All heavy atoms as an XYZ file, in Angstrom:
816
protein
N      25.293     -6.528      2.542
C      25.556     -5.265      3.183
C      24.952     -4.108      2.410
O      24.494     -3.157      3.003
C      27.070     -5.092      3.338
C      27.436     -3.904      4.139
S      26.909     -4.149      5.843
C      27.818     -2.903      6.633
N      24.916     -4.184      1.079
C      24.413     -3.051      0.307
C      22.937     -2.799      0.595
O      22.484     -1.669      0.545
C      24.649     -3.255     -1.176
S      23.746     -4.660     -1.869
N      22.176     -3.831      0.937
C      20.764     -3.644      1.292
C      20.610     -2.817      2.546
O      19.749     -1.941      2.638
N      21.447     -3.072      3.521
C      21.408     -2.311      4.766
C      21.805     -0.863      4.490
O      21.152      0.073      4.970
C      22.336     -2.934      5.829
C      21.798     -4.298      6.247
C      22.468     -2.017      7.034
C      22.760     -5.113      7.088
N      22.845     -0.674      3.707
C      23.293      0.683      3.388
C      22.187      1.442      2.661
O      21.945      2.616      2.943
C      24.556      0.638      2.546
N      21.506      0.788      1.766
C      20.402      1.428      1.051
C      19.250      1.775      1.969
O      18.621      2.817      1.837
N      18.972      0.903      2.926
C      17.848      1.117      3.830
C      18.079      2.306      4.743
O      17.150      3.042      5.066
C      17.594     -0.149      4.660
C      16.382     -0.065      5.533
C      15.123     -0.124      4.982
C      16.506      0.082      6.905
C      13.997     -0.045      5.769
C      15.388      0.163      7.707
C      14.132      0.096      7.131
N      19.308      2.521      5.165
C      19.559      3.608      6.106
C      20.107      4.852      5.438
O      20.533      5.781      6.105
C      20.512      3.160      7.250
C      21.852      2.715      6.698
C      19.873      2.090      8.088
C      22.884      2.409      7.760
N      20.067      4.868      4.116
C      20.556      6.053      3.409
C      19.688      7.260      3.731
O      18.577      7.151      4.208
C      20.586      5.801      1.903
O      19.271      5.729      1.396
N      20.209      8.424      3.438
C      19.559      9.678      3.808
C      18.106      9.751      3.340
O      17.211     10.100      4.099
C      20.349     10.853      3.258
C      19.807     12.190      3.691
C      20.712     13.295      3.200
C      20.257     14.615      3.793
N      19.458     15.400      2.938
N      17.830      9.450      2.069
C      16.473      9.572      1.546
C      15.506      8.615      2.220
O      14.333      8.932      2.374
C      16.449      9.324      0.035
C      17.041     10.489     -0.731
O      17.181     11.577     -0.145
O      17.353     10.299     -1.914
N      15.966      7.444      2.583
C      15.068      6.455      3.173
C      15.013      6.541      4.691
O      14.285      5.822      5.329
C      15.485      5.042      2.746
C      15.390      4.775      1.257
C      15.833      3.356      0.948
C      13.998      5.013      0.739
N      15.768      7.431      5.268
C      15.804      7.562      6.721
C      15.146      8.865      7.167
O      15.546      9.475      8.137
C      17.249      7.504      7.215
C      17.323      7.293      8.713
O      16.403      6.762      9.314
N      18.417      7.727      9.310
N      14.115      9.286      6.444
C      13.467     10.545      6.800
C      12.765     10.420      8.142
O      12.332      9.346      8.535
C      12.471     10.952      5.712
O      11.393     10.060      5.682
N      12.678     11.515      8.814
C      12.040     11.547     10.125
C      10.686     12.228      9.963
O      10.614     13.408      9.689
C      12.905     12.312     11.126
C      14.271     11.705     11.329
C      14.216     10.334     11.959
O      13.477     10.107     12.890
N      14.988      9.406     11.428
N       9.620     11.495     10.137
C       8.294     12.072      9.991
C       7.414     11.622     11.139
O       7.639     10.576     11.731
C       7.657     11.676      8.648
O       6.417     12.361      8.529
C       7.399     10.191      8.558
N       6.460     12.424     11.426
C       5.467     12.058     12.421
C       4.072     12.010     11.810
O       3.107     11.785     12.503
C       5.485     13.061     13.582
C       6.785     12.999     14.351
O       7.332     11.926     14.551
N       7.281     14.147     14.763
N       3.993     12.252     10.515
C       2.700     12.297      9.846
C       2.488     11.025      9.037
O       3.083     10.856      7.982
C       2.628     13.528      8.941
C       1.290     13.647      8.256
O       0.378     12.864      8.484
N       1.173     14.628      7.397
N       1.640     10.177      9.566
C       1.314      8.929      8.870
C      -0.144      8.916      8.442
O      -0.727      7.863      8.237
C       1.639      7.736      9.762
C       3.077      7.711     10.194
C       3.440      8.075     11.485
C       4.060      7.371      9.300
C       4.767      8.084     11.869
C       5.394      7.377      9.677
C       5.742      7.736     10.959
N      -0.711     10.110      8.293
C      -2.131     10.201      7.939
C      -2.417      9.568      6.586
O      -3.506      9.044      6.366
C      -2.597     11.652      7.967
O      -1.886     12.426      7.028
N      -1.450      9.575      5.678
C      -1.675      8.983      4.362
C      -1.887      7.477      4.478
O      -2.679      6.907      3.728
C      -0.530      9.332      3.405
C       0.823      8.865      3.840
C       1.680      9.515      4.669
C       1.449      7.640      3.492
N       2.817      8.767      4.846
C       2.702      7.604      4.132
C       1.091      6.562      2.695
C       3.584      6.542      4.004
C       1.969      5.518      2.560
C       3.197      5.516      3.215
N      -1.225      6.831      5.439
C      -1.440      5.390      5.668
C      -2.841      5.186      6.229
O      -3.592      4.309      5.778
C      -0.384      4.816      6.631
C       1.005      4.860      5.984
C      -0.743      3.384      7.039
C       2.141      4.469      6.913
N      -3.202      6.001      7.194
C      -4.523      5.898      7.803
C      -5.618      6.199      6.784
O      -6.664      5.536      6.782
C      -4.606      6.836      9.011
C      -3.633      6.425     10.100
C      -3.290      7.549     11.067
O      -3.297      8.724     10.697
N      -2.980      7.176     12.297
N      -5.380      7.161      5.902
C      -6.357      7.496      4.863
C      -6.570      6.331      3.900
O      -7.702      6.042      3.506
C      -5.920      8.733      4.077
C      -6.006     10.012      4.889
O      -6.658     10.019      5.956
O      -5.402     11.015      4.450
N      -5.497      5.664      3.506
C      -5.622      4.506      2.615
C      -6.456      3.429      3.292
O      -7.367      2.858      2.678
C      -4.241      3.953      2.212
C      -3.525      4.938      1.288
C      -4.369      2.589      1.532
C      -2.079      4.576      0.984
N      -6.182      3.150      4.549
C      -6.936      2.123      5.275
C      -8.413      2.492      5.348
O      -9.285      1.643      5.112
C      -6.357      1.929      6.671
N      -8.716      3.740      5.639
C     -10.121      4.183      5.727
C     -10.825      4.041      4.387
O     -11.981      3.625      4.322
C     -10.186      5.630      6.200
C      -9.886      5.803      7.667
C      -9.913      7.266      8.058
C      -9.421      7.439      9.476
N      -9.249      8.852      9.841
N     -10.139      4.409      3.311
C     -10.748      4.326      1.984
C     -10.988      2.878      1.573
O     -11.980      2.567      0.918
C      -9.892      5.054      0.960
C      -9.925      6.551      1.137
C      -8.995      7.268      0.179
C      -9.020      8.759      0.464
N      -8.048      9.485     -0.344
N     -10.080      1.985      1.954
C     -10.226      0.576      1.568
C     -11.440     -0.086      2.216
O     -11.946     -1.074      1.699
C      -8.959     -0.203      1.918
C      -7.820     -0.060      0.916
C      -6.526     -0.615      1.487
C      -8.172     -0.749     -0.400
N     -11.913      0.453      3.310
C     -13.079     -0.115      3.994
C     -14.281     -0.137      3.065
O     -15.068     -1.083      3.082
C     -13.395      0.668      5.285
C     -14.736      0.270      5.863
C     -12.291      0.482      6.310
N     -14.408      0.878      2.227
C     -15.611      1.007      1.393
C     -15.428      0.558     -0.050
O     -16.382      0.603     -0.820
C     -16.092      2.473      1.391
O     -15.060      3.298      0.843
C     -16.433      2.935      2.794
N     -14.233      0.127     -0.427
C     -13.985     -0.258     -1.817
C     -14.443     -1.690     -2.050
O     -13.969     -2.619     -1.407
C     -12.484     -0.120     -2.177
C     -12.239     -0.562     -3.610
C     -12.008      1.307     -1.977
N     -15.384     -1.847     -2.978
C     -15.868     -3.180     -3.343
C     -14.804     -3.895     -4.165
O     -13.960     -3.261     -4.799
C     -17.155     -3.065     -4.149
N     -14.839     -5.220     -4.147
C     -13.888     -5.972     -4.972
C     -14.451     -6.136     -6.377
O     -15.642     -5.993     -6.606
C     -13.597     -7.363     -4.369
O     -14.819     -8.068     -4.212
C     -12.889     -7.246     -3.043
N     -13.565     -6.442     -7.302
C     -13.985     -6.678     -8.670
C     -13.691     -5.502     -9.571
O     -12.988     -4.559     -9.207
N     -14.268     -5.546    -10.757
C     -13.957     -4.545    -11.770
C     -14.409     -3.144    -11.372
O     -13.845     -2.162    -11.844
C     -14.563     -4.943    -13.117
O     -15.964     -5.055    -13.008
N     -15.405     -3.041    -10.497
C     -15.863     -1.724    -10.052
C     -14.835     -1.015     -9.183
O     -14.930      0.187     -8.968
C     -17.181     -1.840     -9.284
C     -18.330     -2.288    -10.175
O     -18.224     -2.128    -11.411
O     -19.321     -2.795     -9.638
N     -13.854     -1.752     -8.682
C     -12.871     -1.175     -7.760
C     -11.624     -0.643     -8.454
O     -10.800     -0.002     -7.809
C     -12.448     -2.234     -6.738
O     -11.652     -3.230     -7.352
N     -11.482     -0.880     -9.735
C     -10.222     -0.601    -10.429
C      -9.786      0.852    -10.287
O      -8.622      1.131     -9.971
C     -10.303     -1.013    -11.911
C      -9.080     -0.562    -12.681
C     -10.484     -2.513    -12.021
N     -10.686      1.777    -10.499
C     -10.313      3.191    -10.429
C      -9.872      3.575     -9.015
O      -8.853      4.249     -8.833
C     -11.486      4.068    -10.875
C     -11.120      5.529    -11.001
C     -12.254      6.356    -11.580
O     -12.954      5.864    -12.484
O     -12.419      7.487    -11.107
N     -10.611      3.134     -8.014
C     -10.254      3.464     -6.633
C      -8.946      2.791     -6.210
O      -8.096      3.415     -5.576
C     -11.380      3.051     -5.684
C     -12.617      3.920     -5.829
C     -13.766      3.401     -4.997
O     -14.416      2.432     -5.429
O     -13.977      3.964     -3.904
N      -8.785      1.525     -6.560
C      -7.554      0.810     -6.222
C      -6.361      1.461     -6.917
O      -5.304      1.645     -6.316
C      -7.660     -0.694     -6.590
C      -8.691     -1.379     -5.684
C      -6.317     -1.385     -6.504
C      -8.339     -1.369     -4.211
N      -6.537      1.844     -8.165
C      -5.460      2.521     -8.896
C      -5.063      3.817     -8.195
O      -3.876      4.141     -8.102
C      -5.886      2.816    -10.332
O      -6.097      1.617    -11.035
N      -6.039      4.554     -7.698
C      -5.757      5.788     -6.975
C      -4.992      5.540     -5.686
O      -4.075      6.295     -5.337
N      -5.343      4.467     -4.977
C      -4.650      4.133     -3.731
C      -3.227      3.645     -4.001
O      -2.303      3.953     -3.243
C      -5.445      3.101     -2.946
C      -6.834      3.582     -2.471
C      -7.586      2.453     -1.789
C      -6.707      4.786     -1.564
N      -3.048      2.933     -5.100
C      -1.705      2.507     -5.500
C      -0.852      3.727     -5.818
O       0.329      3.789     -5.454
C      -1.772      1.542     -6.705
C      -2.398      0.204     -6.271
C      -0.390      1.328     -7.321
C      -2.754     -0.710     -7.422
N      -1.444      4.722     -6.448
C      -0.718      5.953     -6.755
C      -0.266      6.655     -5.469
O       0.861      7.143     -5.387
C      -1.586      6.885     -7.596
C      -0.953      8.203     -8.006
C       0.303      7.990     -8.839
C      -1.961      9.049     -8.772
N      -1.132      6.675     -4.455
C      -0.753      7.270     -3.164
C       0.440      6.523     -2.575
O       1.380      7.133     -2.063
C      -1.943      7.279     -2.188
C      -3.035      8.223     -2.697
C      -1.492      7.681     -0.781
C      -4.343      8.107     -1.945
N       0.417      5.191     -2.641
C       1.559      4.410     -2.147
C       2.827      4.742     -2.929
O       3.900      4.892     -2.351
C       1.261      2.911     -2.241
C       0.292      2.349     -1.218
C      -0.064      0.911     -1.552
C       0.873      2.445      0.182
N       2.692      4.848     -4.251
C       3.852      5.170     -5.080
C       4.397      6.556     -4.737
O       5.613      6.745     -4.632
C       3.483      5.112     -6.559
C       4.675      5.332     -7.465
C       4.355      5.301     -8.936
N       3.535      4.158     -9.287
C       2.634      4.175    -10.279
N       2.453      5.251    -11.007
N       1.927      3.110    -10.557
N       3.509      7.521     -4.550
C       3.936      8.881     -4.219
C       4.618      8.949     -2.854
O       5.432      9.833     -2.616
C       2.736      9.831     -4.242
C       2.202     10.079     -5.633
C       0.869     10.806     -5.640
O       0.224     10.945     -4.566
O       0.453     11.228     -6.729
N       4.289      8.043     -1.967
C       4.849      8.030     -0.615
C       5.858      6.907     -0.415
O       6.156      6.529      0.722
C       3.720      7.902      0.405
C       2.901      9.159      0.498
O       3.319     10.135      1.103
N       1.733      9.148     -0.129
N       6.410      6.380     -1.506
C       7.305      5.234     -1.414
C       8.508      5.500     -0.512
O       8.847      4.672      0.335
C       7.787      4.801     -2.802
C       8.697      3.613     -2.747
C       8.178      2.350     -2.567
C      10.074      3.766     -2.846
C       9.009      1.245     -2.497
C      10.911      2.661     -2.783
C      10.382      1.398     -2.611
N       9.149      6.644     -0.679
C      10.322      6.956      0.143
C       9.930      6.986      1.610
O      10.637      6.447      2.465
C      10.953      8.294     -0.283
O      11.369      8.180     -1.646
C      12.148      8.644      0.576
N       8.799      7.587      1.903
C       8.319      7.645      3.286
C       7.990      6.245      3.795
O       8.308      5.879      4.928
C       7.087      8.548      3.359
C       6.798      9.040      4.728
C       7.949      9.856      5.292
O       8.485     10.736      4.616
O       8.313      9.578      6.449
N       7.340      5.450      2.952
C       6.971      4.091      3.334
C       8.198      3.264      3.683
O       8.186      2.470      4.619
C       6.196      3.418      2.199
C       5.741      1.983      2.417
C       4.768      1.896      3.588
C       5.103      1.442      1.156
N       9.278      3.466      2.959
C      10.489      2.691      3.173
C      11.417      3.286      4.219
O      12.472      2.732      4.502
C      11.248      2.533      1.845
C      10.463      1.763      0.796
S       9.893      0.146      1.382
C      11.442     -0.687      1.605
N      11.029      4.399      4.823
C      11.910      5.052      5.790
C      11.968      4.292      7.107
O      11.029      3.613      7.512
C      11.464      6.488      6.042
O      10.298      6.511      6.836
N      13.086      4.437      7.756
C      13.269      3.829      9.068
C      12.257      4.387     10.064
O      11.706      3.646     10.886
C      14.698      4.065      9.559
C      15.108      3.384     10.852
C      14.913      1.876     10.768
C      16.556      3.714     11.183
N      11.961      5.673      9.967
C      10.992      6.301     10.866
C       9.618      5.659     10.730
O       8.932      5.421     11.730
C      10.914      7.799     10.588
N       9.215      5.366      9.501
C       7.912      4.733      9.285
C       7.904      3.323      9.851
O       6.944      2.914     10.516
C       7.548      4.720      7.790
O       7.507      6.071      7.321
C       6.214      4.051      7.542
N       8.964      2.583      9.619
C       9.032      1.217     10.147
C       9.016      1.212     11.667
O       8.365      0.363     12.284
C      10.266      0.494      9.595
C      10.093      0.084      8.167
N       9.862     -1.197      7.788
C      10.080      0.826      7.034
C       9.718     -1.244      6.476
N       9.853     -0.039      6.004
N       9.702      2.156     12.268
C       9.677      2.253     13.724
C       8.284      2.609     14.226
O       7.810      2.043     15.212
C      10.694      3.295     14.204
C      12.115      2.836     14.059
C      13.117      3.945     14.372
O      12.846      5.126     14.195
N      14.294      3.536     14.825
N       7.620      3.536     13.560
C       6.277      3.942     13.961
C       5.292      2.785     13.847
O       4.467      2.570     14.739
C       5.808      5.125     13.123
N       5.397      2.019     12.766
C       4.512      0.866     12.586
C       4.763     -0.164     13.680
O       3.824     -0.735     14.229
C       4.695      0.249     11.181
C       4.181      1.219     10.115
C       3.990     -1.106     11.076
C       4.582      0.845      8.696
N       6.012     -0.364     14.027
C       6.359     -1.330     15.081
C       5.900     -0.876     16.457
O       5.542     -1.709     17.295
C       7.875     -1.540     15.127
O       8.323     -2.116     13.933
N       5.895      0.422     16.693
C       5.610      0.945     18.023
C       4.181      1.438     18.225
O       3.795      1.727     19.353
C       6.577      2.090     18.351
C       8.002      1.614     18.423
O       8.288      0.497     18.837
N       8.929      2.463     18.000
N       3.416      1.540     17.158
C       2.060      2.075     17.253
C       1.065      0.992     16.825
O       0.913      0.727     15.627
C       1.937      3.313     16.362
C       0.578      3.956     16.411
O      -0.436      3.301     16.612
N       0.551      5.257     16.197
N       0.362      0.378     17.786
C      -0.555     -0.718     17.448
C      -1.652     -0.327     16.455
O      -2.034     -1.137     15.610
C      -1.160     -1.113     18.792
C      -0.236     -0.578     19.819
C       0.416      0.631     19.220
N      -2.135      0.912     16.525
C      -3.182      1.340     15.589
C      -2.637      1.461     14.172
O      -3.288      1.045     13.206
C      -3.791      2.669     16.031
C      -4.601      2.539     17.306
O      -5.156      1.445     17.557
O      -4.669      3.529     18.056
N      -1.451      2.014     14.046
C      -0.827      2.127     12.733
C      -0.499      0.740     12.182
O      -0.693      0.472     10.994
C       0.439      2.991     12.825
C       1.069      3.446     11.519
C       0.084      4.243     10.669
C       2.310      4.277     11.800
N      -0.037     -0.144     13.059
C       0.249     -1.523     12.661
C      -1.021     -2.189     12.127
O      -0.993     -2.854     11.092
C       0.811     -2.315     13.846
C       1.166     -3.731     13.514
C       2.401     -4.040     12.960
C       0.263     -4.781     13.740
C       2.733     -5.350     12.645
C       0.588     -6.085     13.421
C       1.820     -6.362     12.879
O       2.146     -7.656     12.560
N      -2.148     -2.000     12.816
C      -3.419     -2.584     12.358
C      -3.826     -2.018     11.001
O      -4.321     -2.760     10.146
C      -4.527     -2.336     13.378
C      -4.485     -3.272     14.552
C      -5.753     -3.169     15.365
C      -5.486     -2.319     16.570
N      -6.609     -2.183     17.476
N      -3.613     -0.716     10.811
C      -3.935     -0.109      9.518
C      -3.106     -0.731      8.394
O      -3.629     -1.049      7.327
C      -3.692      1.406      9.548
C      -4.767      2.165     10.302
O      -5.874      1.619     10.498
O      -4.488      3.318     10.696
N      -1.810     -0.915      8.638
C      -0.929     -1.508      7.626
C      -1.345     -2.948      7.341
O      -1.415     -3.364      6.181
C       0.549     -1.409      8.046
C       1.446     -2.220      7.121
C       0.995      0.044      8.076
N      -1.641     -3.710      8.372
C      -2.094     -5.092      8.183
C      -3.399     -5.128      7.380
O      -3.570     -5.982      6.513
C      -2.290     -5.781      9.538
C      -0.992     -6.154     10.222
C      -0.261     -7.262      9.495
O      -0.887     -8.268      9.116
O       0.960     -7.118      9.306
N      -4.301     -4.198      7.663
C      -5.559     -4.124      6.922
C      -5.312     -3.776      5.456
O      -5.927     -4.357      4.558
C      -6.511     -3.109      7.565
C      -7.797     -2.962      6.819
C      -8.753     -3.966      6.857
C      -8.050     -1.836      6.058
C      -9.943     -3.852      6.147
C      -9.228     -1.703      5.350
C     -10.182     -2.712      5.395
N      -4.403     -2.836      5.213
C      -4.072     -2.462      3.836
C      -3.519     -3.670      3.087
O      -3.920     -3.953      1.949
C      -3.070     -1.285      3.819
C      -3.744     -0.009      4.313
C      -2.472     -1.090      2.422
C      -2.780      1.138      4.610
N      -2.630     -4.401      3.709
C      -2.042     -5.591      3.080
C      -3.114     -6.613      2.749
O      -3.186     -7.110      1.621
C      -0.952     -6.202      3.990
C       0.253     -5.275      4.085
C      -0.536     -7.585      3.486
C       1.232     -5.638      5.195
N      -3.950     -6.934      3.712
C      -4.986     -7.952      3.476
C      -6.000     -7.483      2.438
O      -6.472     -8.278      1.620
C      -5.675     -8.353      4.782
O      -6.428     -7.288      5.308
N      -6.313     -6.202      2.437
C      -7.262     -5.671      1.455
C      -6.696     -5.728      0.045
O      -7.391     -6.133     -0.895
C      -7.634     -4.227      1.800
O      -8.350     -4.174      3.002
N      -5.440     -5.322     -0.105
C      -4.838     -5.390     -1.438
C      -4.730     -6.833     -1.922
O      -4.908     -7.107     -3.113
C      -3.477     -4.697     -1.476
C      -3.566     -3.218     -1.757
C      -3.193     -2.289     -0.812
C      -4.029     -2.759     -2.976
C      -3.274     -0.932     -1.059
C      -4.124     -1.403     -3.252
C      -3.752     -0.484     -2.290
N      -4.460     -7.768     -1.031
C      -4.432     -9.180     -1.426
C      -5.807     -9.630     -1.912
O      -5.929    -10.338     -2.912
C      -3.965    -10.054     -0.265
C      -2.493     -9.968     -0.008
C      -2.075    -10.866      1.152
C      -0.591    -10.757      1.433
N      -0.185    -11.575      2.587
N      -6.854     -9.218     -1.206
C      -8.225     -9.563     -1.593
C      -8.556     -8.977     -2.962
O      -9.117     -9.665     -3.818
C      -9.191     -9.043     -0.524
C     -10.650     -9.244     -0.822
C     -11.529     -8.686      0.287
C     -11.473     -7.180      0.231
N     -12.383     -6.489      1.141
N      -8.180     -7.726     -3.178
C      -8.447     -7.086     -4.467
C      -7.626     -7.723     -5.579
O      -8.137     -7.917     -6.687
C      -8.171     -5.582     -4.380
C      -9.219     -4.848     -3.619
N     -10.460     -4.560     -4.131
C      -9.219     -4.373     -2.347
C     -11.179     -3.927     -3.239
N     -10.444     -3.803     -2.131
N      -6.382     -8.058     -5.282
C      -5.548     -8.722     -6.282
C      -6.169    -10.048     -6.709
O      -6.259    -10.350     -7.903
C      -4.141     -8.953     -5.736
C      -3.242     -9.675     -6.724
C      -1.889    -10.022     -6.149
O      -1.769    -10.191     -4.920
O      -0.947    -10.150     -6.942
N      -6.622    -10.829     -5.752
C      -7.242    -12.126     -6.056
C      -8.461    -11.948     -6.958
O      -8.615    -12.654     -7.958
C      -7.647    -12.853     -4.753
O      -6.462    -13.082     -3.985
C      -8.343    -14.170     -5.034
N      -9.307    -10.990     -6.626
C     -10.510    -10.746     -7.423
C     -10.160    -10.288     -8.838
O     -10.766    -10.748     -9.818
C     -11.390     -9.721     -6.731
N      -9.169     -9.408     -8.957
C      -8.789     -8.910    -10.270
C      -8.081     -9.971    -11.097
O      -8.260    -10.037    -12.321
C      -7.927     -7.651    -10.139
C      -8.636     -6.436     -9.528
C      -7.660     -5.273     -9.363
C      -9.845     -6.024    -10.352
N      -7.299    -10.829    -10.472
C      -6.651    -11.928    -11.193
C      -7.706    -12.872    -11.755
O      -7.600    -13.327    -12.900
C      -5.643    -12.669    -10.281
C      -5.226    -13.998    -10.883
C      -4.415    -11.804    -10.033
N      -8.722    -13.161    -10.971
C      -9.807    -14.022    -11.467
C     -10.475    -13.402    -12.694
O     -10.765    -14.102    -13.665
C     -10.835    -14.263    -10.361
C     -10.347    -15.185     -9.270
C     -11.359    -15.356     -8.148
O     -12.562    -15.079     -8.348
O     -10.938    -15.761     -7.048
N     -10.706    -12.097    -12.648
C     -11.289    -11.420    -13.805
C     -10.333    -11.444    -14.997
O     -10.766    -11.624    -16.139
C     -11.652     -9.977    -13.452
C     -12.864     -9.803    -12.544
C     -12.960     -8.368    -12.065
C     -14.133    -10.209    -13.272
N      -9.053    -11.289    -14.746
C      -8.059    -11.333    -15.807
C      -8.058    -12.694    -16.490
O      -7.942    -12.778    -17.715
C      -6.672    -11.018    -15.250
O      -5.690    -11.127    -16.260
N      -8.210    -13.739    -15.708
C      -8.234    -15.097    -16.264
C      -9.458    -15.337    -17.138
O      -9.444    -16.242    -17.975
C      -8.174    -16.133    -15.151
C      -6.827    -16.221    -14.499
N      -6.568    -17.037    -13.446
C      -5.659    -15.570    -14.753
C      -5.310    -16.898    -13.073
N      -4.742    -16.007    -13.854
N     -10.499    -14.536    -16.953
C     -11.693    -14.675    -17.792
C     -11.629    -13.792    -19.026
O     -12.603    -13.680    -19.761
C     -12.979    -14.345    -16.995
O     -12.973    -12.958    -16.646
C     -13.114    -15.228    -15.786
N     -10.470    -13.138    -19.251
C     -10.296    -12.332    -20.442
C     -10.140    -10.844    -20.191
O      -9.912    -10.087    -21.131
N     -10.273    -10.401    -18.962
C     -10.144     -8.971    -18.643
C      -8.669     -8.595    -18.478
O      -8.243     -8.159    -17.422
C     -10.922     -8.634    -17.380
C     -12.419     -8.697    -17.478
C     -13.007     -7.552    -18.316
N     -12.490     -6.236    -17.998
C     -12.990     -5.430    -17.073
N     -14.008     -5.805    -16.353
N     -12.453     -4.237    -16.867
N      -7.904     -8.776    -19.530
C      -6.469     -8.487    -19.463
C      -6.185     -6.997    -19.328
O      -5.058     -6.603    -19.016
C      -5.740     -9.048    -20.688
O      -6.349     -8.518    -21.874
C      -5.812    -10.567    -20.703
N      -7.201     -6.153    -19.533
C      -7.027     -4.720    -19.316
C      -6.756     -4.412    -17.842
O      -6.265     -3.335    -17.512
C      -8.269     -3.952    -19.781
C      -9.531     -4.377    -19.046
O      -9.856     -5.595    -19.067
O     -10.188     -3.506    -18.457
N      -7.036     -5.383    -16.975
C      -6.806     -5.208    -15.534
C      -5.376     -5.551    -15.134
O      -4.964     -5.247    -14.016
C      -7.785     -6.084    -14.743
C      -9.259     -5.823    -14.986
C     -10.103     -6.851    -14.226
C      -9.635     -4.408    -14.598
N      -4.626     -6.165    -16.031
C      -3.274     -6.621    -15.683
C      -2.340     -5.511    -15.175
O      -1.592     -5.758    -14.234
C      -2.649     -7.360    -16.865
C      -3.335     -8.697    -17.126
O      -4.188     -9.110    -16.310
O      -3.028     -9.325    -18.164
N      -2.381     -4.300    -15.740
C      -1.499     -3.261    -15.185
C      -1.806     -2.939    -13.710
O      -0.900     -2.667    -12.941
C      -1.767     -2.044    -16.084
C      -2.251     -2.636    -17.373
C      -3.030     -3.858    -16.979
N      -3.063     -2.982    -13.344
C      -3.437     -2.721    -11.954
C      -2.964     -3.877    -11.072
O      -2.451     -3.669     -9.980
C      -4.963     -2.525    -11.795
C      -5.345     -2.314    -10.338
C      -5.447     -1.368    -12.665
N      -3.089     -5.081    -11.569
C      -2.648     -6.274    -10.818
C      -1.145     -6.212    -10.591
O      -0.669     -6.502     -9.501
C      -3.052     -7.560    -11.551
C      -4.569     -7.669    -11.621
C      -2.430     -8.776    -10.879
C      -5.081     -8.727    -12.595
N      -0.415     -5.818    -11.631
C       1.051     -5.740    -11.512
C       1.436     -4.714    -10.489
O       2.355     -4.808     -9.765
C       1.684     -5.407    -12.857
C       1.554     -6.511    -13.869
C       2.257     -7.794    -13.475
O       3.390     -7.740    -12.978
O       1.665     -8.848    -13.653
């Protein structure tokens, strides 16, 4: 029950109609190459997600993603892109690039 209470709490139940930050992340990911050259850009996109965490976890955002096919596609693209980047960075980490581990985490 505490998970449900946390999900619908005031801070996480914000009402917004502006999801441009999600769309911006998806657009930026289109051009980001995988591998060590992507670290700075991926780190910046992770920061945007962190800055918008409350919004990302809001009921309004979840409803918008469920009801808007374009927004849903953007979120799916972001997920698949981050998985692709994670895989590439983990491979580099295994070859000794442990400086990439904070980005992977």
